[in-house]
N, C-alpha and C positions, 0 to 999 in steps of 0.2 A: 504494500500500500504506500502510495506516495505521500510525503509530508505536505502539509498545508503551506501555502505561500503566506508571506506577511500580509498581502492584500486580502487574502481569504480570511485570515484571522481578524483583520480590521473590520471587514464587512460583517462577520459573525458577531463581533462585539457590538457593533452599531445596532444590529438587529436585536440582540439580547437586551439592549437598553431601550428598545421601542422605536428606533428610527424606522420610519416607513418610506421616506422619500429623500433622495439626494438630488439637488439641483446643480447642474454643471455643464461643462463644455469639455469634450474629450480632446486629448492631444498626446503627443509623444511621451511626455514625462509623467503622465498619469494613466497610461494604458493598462498597467498591471491592476490598478484599482478598478478601472472600467471593466476589465475582463472578469474580475471577481464578482462585481455587481451583476454582470450579465449571467453568470452561472448559477445564481440563486433566485429564489422566488419571494423572499420576504421584504426586500427593499426595492422600490422602483426608482429608476433613474429618469429624471426629467431634463432633457437636453434643451439648452438655451442657445441663443445666437451670440451672446456676449456675456462675459464673466460678471459684469456689474449686475445684470439681470439675475444671475444665479444667487448672488449675495443678497440682493433685495428680496428675492423670493424666499430665501432661507430666513431672513429677518421677519418678513410678513408672516410666514408659517409659524415661527416661534411666538410672535405677538398674538396671533389668533388662536393658537392651540395650547400654548404654555409648554409645549414639547421643544426639544432641541431641533433647530433648523440646521440642515447640513448642506454646505456647498463644496464643490470640488472643481479644481482646475489645474492647469499646468504651471510650471515654474515661470519666473521672470515676468513678462508682460501679462500673463494670465493672472498671476498673483497680485500684481499692482492694480489690475482692473477690478478686483474685489473690494477695494478700499472704501468706496462711497457706500456700498451696501452694508459693509461691516461697521462703518461708523454710524450708520442709521441704527443698526442693532445695538451698538454700544450706547448711544444717546437715549434709547428707549428701554435699555436694560433687558434686551431680548436674548435668551440663551441660544447662541449660534456656534457651530463648529465649522471652521473653514479648514479644508484639507487641500494642500497643494503638493503637486509633484515637485521634484527637484532633479537636477542633473545627477549623474552618477557621483558617488562619494569622491572619487579621485579627481573630479573636475571642479569641486566646490572650492572657491577661493581665488583661483587665478583669473576669473572673469571669462569663462567659456560662454559659448552661445546660449543666450537666454538665462544665464545664471546671475542672480543677484543675491545680496545678503538678505534673505527673507526673514531671518531672525531679527535683525535690526529694524526692518520695515514693520513687522507685526508687534514688536515689543512695546511700542508707544501706546497701543490701545487694547491689547489683549489681556485677559485675566489669566491666561495660560498659553504658553507658546514654546513648543519643543519640536525637535527633529528626531524621528525614529531612525537610529543608526544601526540597529541590530534586531534580529528576530526576538531575542530575549526581552527587549524593552517594550514590545508591541502592546501586550495586554495592559500592562501598568500605565503606559502613556495614554492609550485610548481611554481607559477608565478615568484617569486624572483629568483629561481634557473634557470629558462629558460631565464629570462631577463639578469641576470649576465653572463650566458654562451654566449649569443648573443652579448650583448653590449661590454663586456670586452674580448670577443673572448678567452674563456678559459674553464676550466673544473669546472662544478658545481657537487655537490654531495648531495644526500638526503639519509638518513637512515630511514627505517620504521620498528619499532619493530613489531614482529609477532602478538602481541595482539592488535595493533593499526590498522593493515591492515584490 
């Protein structure tokens, strides 16, 4: 039997916490997560045409339901396009989890294509902001991200490098 991928573990954890929908835009640095969502039946993926719409939809979902709204997108420009919607969630104290892909671990830092310092970008407004760097961290970091979003009624963010997914 094959071992579960980090992406499959993340999706299982989200489903266990009651996440029903993920709003997002597929792309190269989040294809592992997209594939894990595609392979299961508990969470539906709602594809948008722009990342800002995904974040605003996650924020509205959280405000209307009281549940964690989740948005997903790629590294770099995809991540920066989430900011308006995530600030909307922050200002209204809506529990939202933003998940962004990232380039492979070996390319983080030197400024490779579409790589930015996502930790610095999200630190200014998130109640929780971490990068999953290994399979062993996955359950704990997903749990903490969801807990912080719900308890502190704010925005949590997880970055998952492509080779970790």
